Residue, then its C-alpha position, 0 to 999 in steps of 0.5 A: m453591588k448589583k452592578n458587581l453582580l451582575s458583572l460575574l453572572l456575565v463571566f459566568a455566562t460565558i464561562l459556560v459557553l466556552t466549555a460547552c463549545n470546547s466540548g463539542t466533536s471535532g467534525d462528522q461523520s459522513d453518512g454509510v461509515d461504520q464507526s467503532s472505539g476500543s472504549n465509549s469515549s462519550d465519557q471522556s471529556s477531551d480536557s479532563g485529566n487523567d490519572n497521571g494529571s495530564e493531559s486526555v487526548t481523542v485520536e480520531f482514525w480514518t482505515l479501511d473496512d478489510d483492517k477494523p477485526m485487525y485493530e480492535p484488540i490491538i487499540e483496547d490494548f492499547e488504551n489501556e496501556n496509556s489513560g488519557i488517550t481514546i482512538n475513534m476508530s472509522t472505517r470506510a470500504v477502499d474508493a469510500h475512504k480515499e474520497g473521503l479524505k479528500v473531501a475531508a483534506s478540503s474542508g480542513t476536517l482529516p482526522t488526527v491518523w489515518f491509513n495510505w498508501g505511499g508514493t502518489l496515491g498518498s501524496f497529495y497530503p503532504e504535497n499540500g502541508l496537510t501532513l505531519d514531517l515524521t523525520e525528526y521523530a524518526e531519527a529521535n526515535d531510532w526508525s533506522e534501527k526499528y524498521q526495514e530501510a525498503a520501508v522508510n524509503l518509500v514513505e518518504y517523498e520530496g525530502q520529508l517522511t510523511g507517515v509510520p510504514t504498517s505494511l511492506n509489500g513486494l511482488a514475486i514469481f508466484y509457481r506452481k512447482d510441480i508443473f515445473e518439477e514435471q516437465g523438467i522445469e527449473v527455475p529461470t534466471t535471466f530474461d531468455e529463460f523466462e522466456s523458454v520456461m512460458a514457451t516450455l510450459k505454452d507447448n504443454g498446454v499450460t498456459p504461463i501467466s496467469v493476469g486477471g485485465k480488468f483495472g489495468w494495474h494487474t497487467m501493469r505488474f508484467t509492464e512494469v518489469v520488463l521496462e525495467h530489464f528493457a531500462g535498466p533501474e536507472l532510464k526507468d526511474s527517470l521515464i517514471n519522474i518525467d525526465e527522460s520522454w516516452d518515446n524510447e526504445v526501449v517503452l517499444k520494445t517493453y510494448e512488443k514484447l507484451n505484444e509478442w506475449n500475449e499474441k504467442g498466449y503466454f497470458p489467458n484468453g481473454f484475461i484482459t476483463t478478467d477479475p485480477s482475484e480471479a487470476k488463482i483460478p487457473f494456477y490453481s487448478g494447473d491450468a497456469a503455472m505461474v502468476l505475479e503477487g506479493p505476500w497476501f497470497d501465501s494467505n489466499i493459498i491458506a483461505d482457498e485450502f491449497d497445497m502450499d507445498k505445490v507453490g514456490v516464488f523467484a525473482f522475475p529476473t530482470e538481469h540488473n544489479p540491483q535485481r529490484v523487486s517492484s514493491f509499495v508500501e502502506m502507512l499510518q499519516i498524521n495530521g500536520s494540523a493536529t494538537e501536538a500533544e494529539q501527534e504525540a498520542a498518533v506516532k505512539f499509536a501507529e508505531y503499536v502496532t507494528a511491535p513485536e510484541v503486539v504483532e505475536k499476539y496478534q499475529d492471526g489477524y494481519r491483514n498484509f505480511p511482511l510487517p515492515r519491522k526489521n527481523g519482525l515476526i514471520l509466521e511458519s504458515t507463509p514460508h513465501v513471506a520470508d522469500i520474498n523479504e529477502l529479496m527486497s532487501e536486494g533492490n526495490f521499486l516503487i509499483t509504478d501506480q504509486a510511482l507515476p502521478q495520478e493522471l499518467v497511471t490511467k494512460f499507463f492502463e489505456a496503453q497496455d489494455k489496447i496492445i492487449t486488444g488490438e486498438m493500438t500498435p507498439e509504435e502508437a501507443v509510445d507516442f500515446m504515452a509520449e504525448s501524455a507524459e508531455e502533457f502533464k510536464 
């Protein structure tokens, strides 16, 4: 009898230990991380049943600090509509978010779902088998009917759909319509016409283009479209994919043109050290007539209380068919090692974020428009978003700092910046990029 009683006690103790282990958290968060949730998850056991008798699921979600106000009410609604699913949101600044994901990947503590960019910025995770491939899910759930083709294409990496698209962005020339009208300038449709517009503006005391060259990516926007003009889509893509040598005449022409525009004063004096966020200032004041920006610029115009009626947009005239627009996507990636229940809940949440009825309800809270859905909501207060959306539908290419391997992005920035500062000639920049690309291969 005593032996049987002892055996029962040992079994009971073992059950208690296992239960305690299973109720723990999935991983610790680092200091300085802002954590919030649409509901109090401490009152919910991870293995308790919901109202329908199914297993409760907690989804750990990492995103950017700037997105917290947008996601908070959306998470609350999602949890109310999906009993048994809890979303634990943690937010960081951009660089801390990138670093936090890399650390979590190396330690096996990635969250269930996380914000990321497309291309080589987000490719580390599918390359290392860390994300859920959504290809079969997309086919089964009619993504071709839900999402814009460009959005789906931009979340694809080496045959995998690596995330659920949440934002689609294209770049276009924003121009001061009033300045163009005063100087009798028509919107250019060819590369030569674009150069003629810049010459006219400069002759009349207006800086043609406002650029913030600090960090490299703002200047890159012009370098990449000039390369698209000289190379054409096929050769440019081959250069970006390192399938062709950068020791190429089209690269030399691109760097020579960049140098020429700088020497002619088509960019502001000293722009190479200007923060990109300050490029809008001369545009507003009328000291500059054009900037190369994305759909978020309408929101900037509203926030800065500038007259939207004075602004128009057009695609940079590369003179190729299709007229491709530099584009990039933002997405939510799903942990490939999460449980099936966690993955299903995470995908459901990721799609919920851009559902038409949700966007309609919280339209003022979204950071970026247009959203990736077909026939999505376009706000009347942001008229140029629809224009850019239309430009993207004609053709797009992945923006260079997401298309090039990240090791080469810094080299790309260095080459263009040193042309501007006079530290490299266009010929030296070609050699530098060609050698860098070969070393990477």
